[in-house]
N, C-alpha and C positions, 0 to 999 in steps of 0.2 A: 504493500500500500504506500509506504513512504517513498519508494522508488518512483511510483507513478506520480505522486504529488510533486516530487522534485523535477521530473521531466515536464510536467505541465507548467511548473513555475518557470523553467528555462524557456519553454516555447513562448510564453506570454510575458517574459521578463521586461520587455520594453513598455508594455502597458502598465505593469506594476511600477516601473520607474516614473511613468507619467503621473500615476495616482499619488506618488509620494510628494509631488509638487503642489498638490491641492490641499488647502487648509482643511483640517479635521480628517478628511479622507486619507491624507498622507500618513498621519500617525496611526490610523486604524490599519492601513495596508502594511505598515512596518510591523505592527504587533502581530498581525495575522501570519506574515511570512516567518517571523521568529517562532511562533507557536507551532507551525506546521513543519518547518524544516529543521533538522538537527543542526546545531551550530558548527560542528567540525567534521561532518561526514562528506568525504569526496564521492563523486559519482562519475562513472564512465559514461560518456555519451559520444555520439557522432556529430561532427560539424555538419550543418544542414545546407549551407550556401557558400558561394564564393570559391576562391582558389583552394580553400581547405576542405571543401565538401567531401564528406566520407571519412575524414581523419578521426581517429579515436583520441579523446582527451579525458583526463581524470581531474576534475576540479570541484570546488565548492559551488553548489548551484546558485548561491546568493551572488557570487561575483563572476559567474561564467557566462552571463547572457550574451555579451558581445562575441565571445568565442563560439558559442552554440550557433549563432546566426552568421558567423564568419565575417563580422564587421570590424575586426580589430585593425586599426591603423590602415585604412584603405590606401593612403598615399604610398606607404611602404610596400604594400602588396602590389600596387601598380608598378613601382620601380622593379620589383623582382620579376614580374611577368614580362615587362618590356625588355629586360636586359638578359636574364639568365637563359642559357641554352644547354641542351644535352652535352655533357662532357666538361662543363665548366666547374670551377672550384669556388665555393662560397664559404666565407668566414662569418659566423654569427657571434659577435662579441656582446656578452650579456644575454645569453639565449633564454634564460629563465625557464619556462615550461616547454619551450621549443616550438611554438606555433610557426614561427617563420623558418626555422630549420627544417621542419617537416614539409612545409610548402616548397622550400628551395630544393629539398631532396627529390621531390617529384619533378621539378622543372629541369634539374641537371641530369635526371635519369640515372640508371645504374652505373653508367660509365663516368659520371661526375662524382664529385666529393663534397661533403658538407662537414665543416668543423664547427661544432657547437660549444662555445666556451661559456662555462657557468661555474662560478667559484663557490657559491653557497652550497654546502653539502646536501641540505634537504631539497633545494631546487634541482640540483644535479641528479639526485636520486629519482625525482619525479620526471625529469627530462629523459633519463634513461628508460624509465617505464614507457613513456610515450613512443620513443624510438623503437623499442622492442615490440610493443603492441601493434604498431603500424608496419612492422617488418621492413623497416627501411635500413638496409644493410650498407648504404653508402654514407651513413652519418656516423661520425666519431664524436663522442662527448669528451671534452677536455676540461677536467676539473682544476682549472687554474685561474688566477686573477691575471687579466691582461694589463700590463703596466709598462713603465718606461725602462725597467730593468728586470733581469731574470734572477730570481732568488726567493724572497718571501716579503710579504707586506701585510699590514693590518687590514682586516676586513670587518666592517660593521654590519652585522645582519639586521634585516628589517624587523621592526616590531610586529609580531604576528597579529596583535590586536588592532593595528592600523592597516596593515597590508597582509591579509590572510594567506595570499599566494606567494609571499616572500619575494615580491618582484622589485623591491627597492633597496636591496643590500648594496653596499658600495665599499670600494677600497679607499683607504685614507692614508695620507703620508705620515701623519703622527696622530696617535689616538690614545688617550688615557684608558687603561684597561676597564672594561665593563663586562657584564654577563653576556652581552651580545657581540663582543669583539673577539675575533679569532685571528691567529696568525696563519696565513695560508700561502702555499707556493704561488709564485708569480712567474710570468714569462713575458719577455719582450717579443713582439712579432718579428723583429729583425733576427732574433735567435731562433724562433720557431721555424722559420722557413729554411733554415739550414738543413733540416731533416724531413720537412714536409713540403708538398707542392704549394706554391704561392697562390693567393686568391685572384680570381677575376672580379669579384665583387665582395665588399665588406659592408656588413650592417653593424653599426655600433650604437649600443644603448647601455651605458655603463654608469649611469646615475652620478655624473659630475666628474668622472675620472678620464674623460675623453682627451683632455690635453696630454695627460701622462701616456695614454695609449699611443697617440700618434708621435710623441717624442721618441717612443721606443720602436717606431716603424719607419724611420726616415729612409733607410736603405731600401726597404721593401717598396715604399711609395715611389722612390726615384728610379729603381731598377725594373719593377714589374708593372707599375702604373695601373693598379686596380681602380675601378669605380668605387666610390664610397658614399654610403648613406648613413649619416650620423645625427643622432638626436643630441642637442646640447642643452645643458641644464642651468645655464645662467647667461646673461648678456656678456659677461667677462669671458666665460669659456667660449662663447660663440665667436668673439673677436679673436681670441688666441688660436682657435682651431682654424678659422678662416685664414689667418696669417700664415699658418703652417702650410696649408694647401696652395695659397696664392704664391708662396715662395717656391713651390715646386711646379709652377705653371699650370695648375689645375684651374678649370673654369668652375665658378661657384654659383649655385642657385639655392635660394632659401625657399623651402617648402613650408606648409603650415605646421603649427605646433612645434616651432624651434627645430625643425629638421633641415639639415644641410645636405645637399647633393653636390658632391665634388667629382667633376668629370675630367679625366686626364686628356691631354692633347693627343692627337693622332688616332689611329684606327681603333684603339681600345675604347675611346670615348665617342665614337662616331654614331652610335645608336641614339636615336631621338627619344627622349623621355617626355612623357606627357607633361604639359605645364601645370603649375599648382592648381589652377582653377578646375582642371579635370580630375585632380586627385582628391581634393577636399576644398570646401568653400570657405573654411576658416582661415583667417589671416595669420601668417607666421611672423617671424622676426623682421623680414625685409620685404 
């Protein structure tokens, strides 16, 4: 019975979200959802629409509505489908539950490769479950912090009471010890590509560590020229990341919600990406 209620909630989650904005009804809808749905029970479900249609995911029903309907970050999904082709290599930095890694694995086909970097141990475990349940053998989960140097770094895990799916953990240069801070292995992409194939496309969502990531990828960017889609988490970070790519002769395009598309010169960057208005109607940084 509970499983049926949870699936009904997922199917009509957008309507519940609308009700929550209505005075009086919003509070009632919130209380009903909490009384009907267990607070910490993950549910396996199939994505119903979009590029992820048919993929199996295991998430909390209360927070999984956008995944269930395949509506997560449509701009990034558009970049993946416009650029990735069979046989390509995709790096997913900050893969979290792996939604974009799973989509990319389909697009690059069995002959391509996907490297899903996720440092948080719990998120990496769930990501591995998703890869295995979907039988995607061209995905490798890399349980390391992507950083400016190879070694170790402090990692602050997300507060599960604020982000139940642990999607906002972040590496920090210095951090006083807390119950949520771990010391985890780190890798610089310049070192990683010594033993692994370089990427054709990088997606980066590392909760504020993006400057450190690309400081550790200077040779990779200069020598291999991947296309990069990066979410930046502050105006200062956006300025610094843009300077890094501009210094390497990349063309820059701001997409909605603080996403930067960095396109290399030459054949690697020749594919036309849909303009921001076609990806999402919300205004970004620039």
